[in-house]
Phi, psi and omega in degrees: 000318180298316181298320178298319179296318180299318178297319181294320179296323177296319177299322179292326176297315179294314180300315179299319179296321179294314180297316178299314180296323180294319178296318179294321179298320179300318181287327186270337185295133181235001187227039177208180180297329177301321180296319178300317181292311188289335178275345182249332187248117178299330183294321179289322179296319176298319178299323179296317179294324177296317178299318179298317179295317179295319179298314179296319179295320180297318178295319179296319180295322177299319180293313181294322178296318178296318179297318180293324180289318181295315184264003180053051179261108186294324183294324178292320177294324176294319177296320179299313179299315182297315181294322177298318180295319179296315180298316181296315179296322178296321179295318178297317179297318180296319179297319179294319178298314180298318182295313185278342180253016187297325179291321177295317178296323179296318178295317179299317180297316179299317180297322179299312184290317180299318178296321178298316181294316182296327184255012180300126180215107183301338182273353181276100183290334181295330181253017186301312182298316180297315181291321177297323179296319179290322175301320179297318179298312182297322180291315185288320182275347184060058183223176180212123183072184179274311177254346179167170184295336183303330180300330180291342177295341179275357177292132186299318182294315180293324179296319179293338179257020178056032178058028176278359173239164182211159181293125182299325183290346177273345192295148174260014177251130186298327182294329177288330183283350176298316176286310173075000178211169179073203184242145176248153183262142173293142183288322183212075181292142182285118180056026178073012176227162180201171172232175181299335180293340180271351183280142175276068186235167177290142181279329184290135172282156184288340179302315180297319180294319179293317179296322178295319178298317180296319179296319181295327184256003183298321179299317179295315181298313180295321179298315179296315180298318179295317178300316178298315181297320179296316179299318180295318178296318177299318178299318179295315181296313183291324179294321177294319179298318180293322177299314180295322179297316178296319180299317180295319180295325178298319181290327181290337181276349179286123181295137179282140181274000000 
């Protein structure tokens, strides 16, 4: 039982480090769709800090649980069990919130991207990281806008230029992707005006690409979450078993009268 607990505590140290690292990555990432979300959505940034806290707590619990098992300290094992139960319940609650609020989250996500597109300005250095992250998403997924390229017609800069320019990161031409950000000019706009239909850009909106990515990776995400929950349940069961074992040993050491 002790050996099994030691292996489990080691797994918790690794698990805590992974969760901690994932939270830090969300905050530090500047070149993916995660960057667009965390720089625009307070809820994702809060979630990143929660992940960092959970990761650090998981690592601490692994250390305290190991200490309690080695020295047979029941209060540490009890604390370990309680914290594991709180973490597991928090994960279940978070999963339920995401499931039942998925339509609300989808609307929030759509509003974030639409606002970003409407206010996109390559000369704005304050929003450079956010805009570069969105350009990266459009280039990698080969998409344009959230639901389609037409959304870019609402961009103030493009509207002022009668849509004779278009976002380079949306382009389906390799020469435009060399720059990969900002706006590219149409070679021969009709009467000095154009619409999104005249742009050499991808027709697919990024929403479809992001949803497809989530579907492709849903099995992996669910598998990881299930694995984490199983490890936590094993930790709770083994810590209780070890507590009872220590309790039984204490009684056997009491001299009989």
